[in-house]
N, C-alpha and C positions, 0 to 999 in steps of 0.2 A: 404348413398344414400338418396336423397330427394324423398319421395313418394308423389303422388297426394293426396290432402286433402280428396277427396271423390271418391267413385266408379264411379259416373257419370262423374267426370272430367277425370278419367282414360279411360272410354269408349269413351268419346269425342275425346281424344287425341290419342287413340290407337285403331281405329276401326278394325284393322286386328287381334287384340287379344281378341275381345269381342265375346259373344255368337252370333250365327247366328240368323237372323230374316227373315222377309218376303222377303227382297231383295235376300238373299242367297237361299231362297226356290225356287225362280222362275228365277233368272238370273245365268249366268255362272261366277263363281269366278275365274278370271284369275290369281289372286295372289296365289290361292291354286294350280293351275296347275304349276305355276312357281316354287313354293316350292317343287313340285315333279319332277322337271326337264322336264316338258312336254311342254315348250315353245321353239320353234325352235330358234337357234342362229341367230342373225341379222348380215347380211353382207351389208355394206353400210348404207345409210339413217340415219347416226348419226346426221348429220346437221338438218335433218327433225325433229328428236326427240327434239333437242335443240329448234327449232322453236315452236314445240308443247308446251313445258314447258313455253316458253316466253309468248305465248297467254294465257295459263291457269293461269299464274301469274298476268294477267292484272285485273284491277278493274272492267272494263266493257267489254262487247263483248268478254268474256273469255271462249267461247266454240269453238271447233275446227272442221273444216271439212278438211280432208286430201284428196286432189284431185290428180289424176294421171292416166296414161294409165293402162289398164289391165295388170296384171303380174308384176307390178313394186314393189310389196311387201308392199302395203298399210296395209293390215290386219296384216301381220307379224310385221311390224314396230310398230303398235299400241299395239299389244299383248305383244311385248317385253318390253314395259313400265312396265308391271306387274313384270317382272323379275328384272328390275332396282329398283322398289319399294322394292321388297323383299330383294334385295342385299343392300338396303340403299344407292344406287348410284344415288340419285335424289336430287334436291334442297330441303332444309330442310322443306319447307312448304308442301311437298308431302310425307314426311316420315309418314308411317302408313296409307296412303290412300289405298282404295281398288278399283281396276279396275274390273268392272262388265260388262259382255257382255249381251246386251239386244237383244234377238232374237224374233221378233214379231211373226214369224211362230210358234215357240214353245209356246209362250204365248197364242196363239189361241188354241193350243191343249187342249182338254177337256173343252173348253169354247163354248158350242153349242149355247148359247144365248148371245145376245149383252150385256145384263146386267152383265153376269158373267165375260166376258172379261174386261169390263170397271171397274168392282169392283176389279178385280185382279190388273189391271193397277193402279188404284187409291191407292190401298193398298201398292204397291211397291213404288210409288212416296211419299206417306205419311211417310212410314217407313224410306226411304232414307233421306228425308228432316229432319225428327225428329232426327235421329241418327247422320247424318253428316258423312263426310269423304269418300264419294263415288265419283268415276268418272265412268260414264256410257259410254259404247262403243256400238255404233250402226253401224254395218258394212253394206256397200252397201245401203246407205240411199235412193238412187234413186230407187232401186227395191221396197222398202217399199212404196214410194209415187206413183210409176208408176203402181203398180199392186194392185189397191184398191179393185178389185173384190173379193179377198180372205178375205177381212175384212167385207164383207156384208154391213150392214147399219151403221157400226161404222165410225165415222168421224175422220179418222186417222190424217188428216191435223190439225184439231183443237187440238187433243190430243197431237201431237208432238209440236205444237206451245206453248201450255200451259206448257208442261214439260220443254221446253227449256227456259222458263221465270223463272223457279224455281232457285233462286239464291243459294240455299243450295246444289244443285247438279250440277256438271259440266259434259260436254259431249265432246266426241271425235267421229266424224262420218267419214265415208269414201265414196268416189264416184269417178267415172271416170270423166275426164274433160268434156265429152259430157253430162253426167248426171248432172254435176254441172251447166253448162250453162242453161240446160233445167229447172232445179229446181229453179234457181234464177229468171228466167223469169216468171215461173208459180206460184212460192211461194215467192214473194218479202220479206215477213216477215222473211224468213230464213236468208236473207242477213244481217238483223239486229241482228240476234242471233248467227250466225256462222262466225268465222274468217277463211278464206281459208289459208291452208298451202299446197303449191305445192310440190309434191314428184318428184324427178328428175329421168330421165331415167338411167338405169344401164349401166355401161361401159362393154365392152367385158370381161375385167378381172374379174369384179364382178360377171358376169353371170357364168363364168367358175368356180369361187370359190364356188358359190351357188350350182352348179350341183355336184361338187366334194364332198362337205360336205354332200349333201343330198343323194348321191349315196349309201353310206354304210347303212344308215337307211332303204332305200327302198330295198336294197339287202337282209338285214336281215329280214325285214317284209315279203317279198314275197318268201324268201328262194331261 
């Protein structure tokens, strides 16, 4: 077997196997959940995942916003990508990537002062850019931008725009169709940063399959 010539090369090529850093301290590691079997099975939306990888593979405008009606499985579809990465069932350039969920509400927790939140945020971005190999997932981007009152004096628009410009980190976001239209109208810079992938409505057969597969889990949980 051919071994990487240095530890730094190994870390760069295999981010899922290296020691945890600031990113793992503050964001949710979806690869880890997938490894423990905690990512729900995906029914349908396989074509959507193919489109997501196509956009992520582009040289420019290679961040994704998955748009669709509520309940169409946007979150589950994105989270399932972590399972595909762990199972090595992805295009070769995504082998060893880490899918990390960025929850702004949780990042605010314990950050009573504006400076402490921004310092935490900057530390995450700096660590991710330096180490490489990360895809950040921001669920329901519209709620982040439309409920700015919880961020106080923090300019969340500017912070999001800056992080989306960071070429060493890629992003997948989700939104409803209504939120997408509103965001593109009020935040035109996002249209330059995010490529839309539309998620299709579920068929009756897919809905029935989802309910039947989920039934056993909920019966067990609620006894």
